[in-house]
C-alpha positions, 0 to 999 in steps of 0.5 A, spaced: 537 287 771 537 291 764 531 286 762 527 288 768 528 295 767 525 295 760 519 291 762 513 295 761 509 293 768 515 293 773 516 301 771 514 306 777 507 308 774 505 302 775 506 302 783 500 305 785 493 305 782 491 310 777 489 317 779 482 318 781 481 324 784 485 330 784 489 332 778 495 329 779 502 332 780 507 327 777 508 325 770 508 318 766 511 316 760 506 315 755 506 307 754 505 307 761 499 312 761 497 308 755 497 302 758 493 304 765 488 307 760 488 301 755 487 296 761 482 300 765 478 300 758 478 292 758 472 292 763 468 295 758 463 291 755 464 289 747 461 294 743 458 289 737 455 285 743 451 291 744 444 291 742 441 296 746 445 301 742 443 304 734 450 306 733 455 304 729 460 299 732 464 297 726 467 301 721 472 299 715 480 300 715 480 305 711 475 309 715 479 309 721 484 311 716 481 318 715 479 318 722 486 318 724 488 323 718 483 328 720 484 328 728 486 335 727 481 338 723 476 343 726 470 343 721 467 350 723 474 352 721 471 353 714 477 358 712 482 354 714 479 347 712 476 349 706 475 342 703 473 339 709 467 344 708 466 342 701 465 335 703 460 337 708 456 341 703 457 335 698 453 330 704 448 335 704 446 335 697 446 328 696 442 327 702 437 332 699 437 328 693 436 322 697 430 325 701 427 328 695 427 335 696 425 340 691 431 342 689 438 339 692 442 344 689 439 349 694 437 345 699 440 348 706 443 343 711 448 341 716 452 336 719 451 335 727 455 332 733 448 327 732 441 327 731 439 330 737 442 336 736 439 336 729 433 335 732 433 340 736 435 345 730 429 343 726 425 344 732 428 351 733 427 352 726 419 350 727 419 355 732 421 361 729 417 360 723 411 360 728 413 366 731 414 370 724 408 367 722 404 372 729 404 365 733 403 368 741 402 364 747 406 358 749 408 354 743 407 346 743 410 340 739 405 334 738 409 327 737 407 320 739 413 316 743 420 320 742 426 320 744 429 324 750 433 329 746 425 332 744 424 332 752 430 336 752 428 341 746 421 342 750 424 344 756 431 348 754 427 352 749 420 353 753 416 349 748 410 345 751 411 337 749 404 334 747 406 327 748 400 323 745 399 317 750 399 310 747 392 307 747 389 300 746 394 296 742 398 302 739 405 303 739 406 309 735 402 316 734 397 315 729 392 320 725 386 320 729 391 322 735 392 329 732 386 333 732 385 333 740 392 335 741 393 340 735 391 347 735 394 354 733 400 354 738 403 347 735 409 349 731 410 342 728 408 335 728 414 330 730 413 323 727 419 318 728 421 314 723 424 309 726 421 309 733 426 308 739 422 304 743 420 299 738 423 301 732 417 301 728 416 307 723 410 312 724 406 313 718 408 320 716 404 320 710 398 318 713 399 324 719 401 329 713 394 328 710 390 328 717 394 335 717 391 336 711 384 335 713 385 339 719 387 345 715 382 344 710 376 344 715 379 351 718 384 349 722 391 352 722 397 350 717 402 345 721 408 343 719 411 337 720 419 335 722 421 328 721 425 324 726 429 320 722 435 318 727 435 311 725 430 311 719 433 316 714 438 311 712 434 305 711 427 307 708 431 309 702 434 303 700 430 298 703 422 300 702 423 306 697 415 305 696 414 308 703 413 316 702 415 320 709 420 325 706 420 331 702 415 328 697 410 330 702 410 338 702 408 338 709 415 335 711 419 342 712 425 339 715 428 332 717 433 330 722 438 323 721 444 320 724 450 319 720 453 314 726 446 310 726 444 307 720 449 312 716 454 307 717 459 313 720 463 313 726 460 316 732 459 324 732 455 326 726 448 327 724 444 331 719 439 337 719 436 338 712 430 344 711 426 343 705 427 349 702 431 356 704 425 359 706 424 353 712 430 356 715 429 362 718 435 367 717 435 369 725 438 362 726 444 363 722 450 366 725 456 370 721 463 368 723 469 372 722 474 371 727 477 365 725 480 367 718 474 368 714 467 370 713 463 364 714 456 362 716 453 357 722 447 355 724 449 349 730 448 349 737 455 348 738 462 350 735 468 347 734 468 339 733 471 334 729 471 334 721 473 326 721 466 324 722 463 328 716 469 326 711 468 319 713 461 319 712 463 322 704 467 316 704 461 312 705 457 315 701 462 315 694 464 307 696 457 304 697 452 309 693 445 307 692 447 300 690 452 299 696 447 302 701 442 297 699 446 291 699 449 292 706 442 295 709 438 289 706 443 284 709 442 288 716 434 286 716 436 279 713 440 278 720 434 281 724 428 277 721 433 271 722 433 273 729 426 274 729 424 267 727 429 264 732 426 268 737 419 266 736 420 259 735 423 259 742 417 260 746 413 265 751 414 271 746 410 276 742 413 280 737 412 287 736 416 288 731 420 283 727 425 287 723 420 287 716 423 293 712 416 296 711 415 296 718 421 299 721 428 299 723 433 293 722 430 291 730 426 286 733 422 288 739 418 283 743 414 282 750 413 276 754 406 272 754 404 267 759 405 265 766 412 265 767 416 266 774 421 270 770 421 277 767 424 281 761 429 284 766 431 277 768 433 275 761 436 281 760 441 280 766 442 273 764 444 275 757 449 281 760 452 275 764 454 272 757 456 279 755 450 281 751 447 288 752 440 287 750 435 293 753 428 291 757 424 297 759 417 300 760 413 302 754 412 310 754 405 313 758 399 310 756 402 302 757 407 304 762 405 298 766 408 293 760 415 291 759 418 290 752 425 288 749 428 290 743 434 288 739 438 293 734 441 290 728 447 294 725 452 293 720 457 288 722 452 283 726 452 276 722 447 271 721 452 266 726 452 272 731 445 271 731 445 263 732 450 264 738 446 270 741 439 265 740 443 259 744 445 264 750 437 266 750 435 258 750 440 257 755 438 263 759 430 262 759 432 254 761 436 257 767 430 261 769 425 255 768 429 251 773 430 256 778 422 258 780 424 260 787 428 266 784 425 273 785 424 276 779 428 283 778 425 290 778 428 295 772 433 298 777 436 291 780 437 289 772 441 296 771 435 299 767 436 303 761 433 309 758 429 309 752 434 312 747 438 305 749 444 308 753 444 305 760 441 310 766 447 313 769 446 316 777 
């Protein structure tokens, strides 16, 4: 009997289902509550098999240890945690150097909860600069296909988003699209350095040159904000010949995601401005009620410091040489998958994981007269535990469906071969069952274009 009383699963907390609705009345022992939550999470997918997400799914033991040790650090409280604040400042200076800011020592920047918040800060700075320069009427932002955060920014902050539709065989924003969409109320053009839909890089240098030409012809002086959510931690190491950053004077701000290709844990992004004058003073608030005087220019306030601390750890552990080695290996894995996928049959590769063309991802579409579609293939792979997005292209080519697999640190060539085996098996099952009605996007579960499953 004594042994039975000690058994975890015979304790009273397991005699009823876990609370689902109203706030629970009774307490549970910590190990019982832990086991209930732990067991429910077994139903989640395996994050390293999720090739729809751009986010970090593997970190080393030292990074985990730093995260645990920093659980109680509130990064906004710079007076109480001055060294955490110092590590954030160091990261900003390192990124300013990496992205070729004119004077990294004076570059203004901040960590954020992710690249979406960082993008909105860049957009707000552009709007305030436009207004300070005498802008009136409704401001607008010009972009190609963008992540949903820019749609949120436009709606939340009363900015017209002029999203250029795709035309012909294009998947990205092109310089010759700009004259039709830019005017005196354009607060910024936003090229994406690592597009969400396909992983392709938009040509920031060519877009900047076109804006130079428009200004020289008597048009407005329009700044660029680069959304480098995924490419900002790849291009400098794997395609350094690409000019996309502060080397272009028209680039006034950049956002990037530390928890994507920056290799940091989930919960950190970065926003940097070319020069101090590019961040309007009105966006900076002075706070003195946490024990000291501190400026803040984030959309939120309290947030954990562990992700920034771990980002600094990544920077000093790897350095340029280590990041180049690690990121190059991710591209090797992506290209291995692209070659294998191309050999399987009815696919046209849109992006094959080439470092000069885009992020470490592979995007493709179905060709030929198959009796199935990419939603069917996505569903077959999901049955094996793989999560790979299938979704329509944006405006202009919305009738076309593509798939995209994002490869991240921790995904190996051996895992690619396992994935290719399952794709081969799935294609064979679909070909052998011609009577099956192809799935719709809704039946397949659907994906938003930032790679996350849609929720109701």
